[in-house]
Every structure is written in C-alpha cells, then in structure tokens.
N, C-alpha and C positions, 0 to 999 in steps of 0.2 A: 487507391485505398487512402482513407483519411489517416492523419498522423495521430495514432493512438497515444503515443507518448505525450504529445501536446495536451491531449484531452486529460490524461492522467495528471499532468502538472497543474492544469487548471482546476481539476477536482481537488487536488491536495490543498490548494490555496482556498478554494471555496469552502471546504470543510473547516479549515482553520479560521476563516472569517466568520463563519456561522457559529462556531464554538465560542469565539471571543465575543461576538455580538450578543449572543444569548446570556453569557456571563455578565457583560457590562449592562445589559438591560434589566437584569435581575436586581432586586433590592436586597443586598446582603448586609448592609450596615457596616461594610468595611471602609477603610481609609479613603475618603472622597478625593483627596489630592492624587493618590496613587491611581485610583480608577480613572481620574481625568487624564492623567498622563498615558495610561493604557489606551483610553478612548482615542486620544490624539494619534498615538502610534498606529492604532488600527486604521484610522482614516488615511494616514500616510501609506500604509501597506496596501489598502484598497486602491488608492490612486496609482501607486506603482504597478499593481497588478493590472489595472485598467489600461495603463499605458504600455503594457507588455513587458515591463521590467520585472520578471519573476524572481530574479536573484535578489533584487532589493526588497521585494515583498516578502520573500521567505526569510531574509535576514531580519526584517522588522518583526515578523511573527516570532522568530526565535528570541529576539530581544524582549518581546512581551512576556514569554515564559520566564525568562531570567529576571525581569523586573518584578513580576508578580511574586516569584519565589523570594527575592531579596527583600521585598516589602512585607513579607510575611502574611500575604493574603490567603487565608485558609480555604476559601471557597473558589479561588481562581483555578482555571484549568491547568492541568499539568501536562507536560510534553509526553505524548504516548510513546511506548516502546516501538521499535521499527515494525515488528509484526502487526501490532494493533494499528499503527499508522497506515500501513499498506492495506490492511483489510478495510479500514474506514474510507480510504481513498478509492478503492475498487467499488465500494458500495456507493459512493458519491458519483463515480463515473459510469456506473452501469446504465442509467437512464439515457445518457447522452450516447453511449456506445450502441445501445439498442437502435438508436436513430441513424447511426452512420455505418454500422456493420450489417451485412446482408444476413438473412435468416440462416442460409446455408453455412456461412462462415461461423456464426455464433454456435450453431449446432455441432459443427466440426470441432471447435474449441472446447465446447462442453464435453463432448465424447472423449476427447484426449484427456481432459482434466479428470474424468471419472477413471479412465484407465490408469493414469498416473497415480491417482490416489490409491486405488486398489493394489496396483503393483508395488508401490512404495510401502504400503502397510504390510503386505505379505513378506516383503524382503526384510523389513525392520523386525518382524516377528520371528524370522528364521533364527533358531538358537545357536547355530555354529559360526555365525559371521564374525570375522575379526573386526577390530576397531577401525582399521583403515578402510575396509569395505563399507562399514556403516557410515563413515565420513563421506565416502564417495557417493553413497546413495543420497545423503542429505544434500550434497553439492549438486548432484544431477537434478534432484527434485527442485532445488532453488532455480537452477538454470531454466528448467521447464516452466516453472511458475513465471519467470520473467518473460519467456517467450509467449505464454498465454496472455499475460498482461499486455503485451504489445501486439496482440492478435496476429501472431506469426505461427500458424499451424505446422509449417514444415520444420521449423526449429524445435517446436514442442515435440513433434513426432520423433525427431532424431534423439531427443533426450529420453523419450519413452523407450525407444529401441535400445539405448545404452542400458537403461534399467532392466529391460527384459534380458539382455545379454548377461548381466550380472546374475539374474535369476536362474538362467540356464546353467551358468558356471557353478552355481551353488546348489543346484537341484531344487529350486523353488518353483513350483508349478505356476502356470499362467492363470 
C-alpha cells in the first residue's frame, strides 16, 4: 500500500505553495519589498520541498505567514485553523489518492466515514450525555478521522465500534 501519510504531507505543502503563489502573482499594490522577500522565501521553500526536506519547507511557509502579518499586508494569506488546513489538505490529496488507492479500499473508507458521521451525530444529539462522554465521542471521532486520512480501514472500524459501544451504553439507536 502506498504511504498515504507522505501523500498528505506533499499535499499540505502543495496547497501552501499554490496559495502563496496566487497571492504573490496578484497585483495588490502592497509593499513591493515585503512581497519580494516573501517571493524569495517561497522559492527557498519550494526548493526544500523538491529536495525532500519537508521540515525546512514547512518552517519557511510558517515564516511567510509571520512575515506577512508583521509587514501588515492586508491581502496576504492567513494561516488557516487546524480543521480548515486539514480539510484543504484532504482536498488537495484526493486526486492523488484516487490514483494510488484501489476502488474497493476507497469505497470501504467512504462507507466507514458515513457510518462514523451518522453515529457521531446521533450520539452528540443525545440529550442525557455527560460532558466526559461527549469529550470521549469527539476524541474517538478524531482518531477515526486520522485512521481514514491514513487509509487504515481496520483502525477506523475499531473507532466506529467504540462509538457504537457508547451508543449502546446510552441507549442511542444505530
């Protein structure tokens, strides 16, 4: 099986490179010196990514967000929150994943994702759950999401079973 984690890391960098390239190619009328520094940093980040040094590339991208903020560039991209960043990365990775994951595996992962979503929503809507149980549900859903992101159906199914066990304990129907 292909290394899905590597694909996700590459997609994360590709997304950042595309966002910054689009911004730097736009004519915003902002400080040309700050934009030139950002362009130079982007090129160094691209080079690091091409050489396989993802840590350096990610560090340089993070520096770009900081530099743009410090320079007061109003149209510069802002660093997305973790949930948005993950959603965007999955969107970038989906085309490549379609090429490397079998149809059966993708369908299995999609089916598990649907069951996780429905089960999680039913549990969250249950009126009598205590705060600790709600926290457990969110934690299990996050673990299942990571398993799905890494194309690991067995781990995702285990987390789905954990959610279903909570549902049985609290009398929430499947």
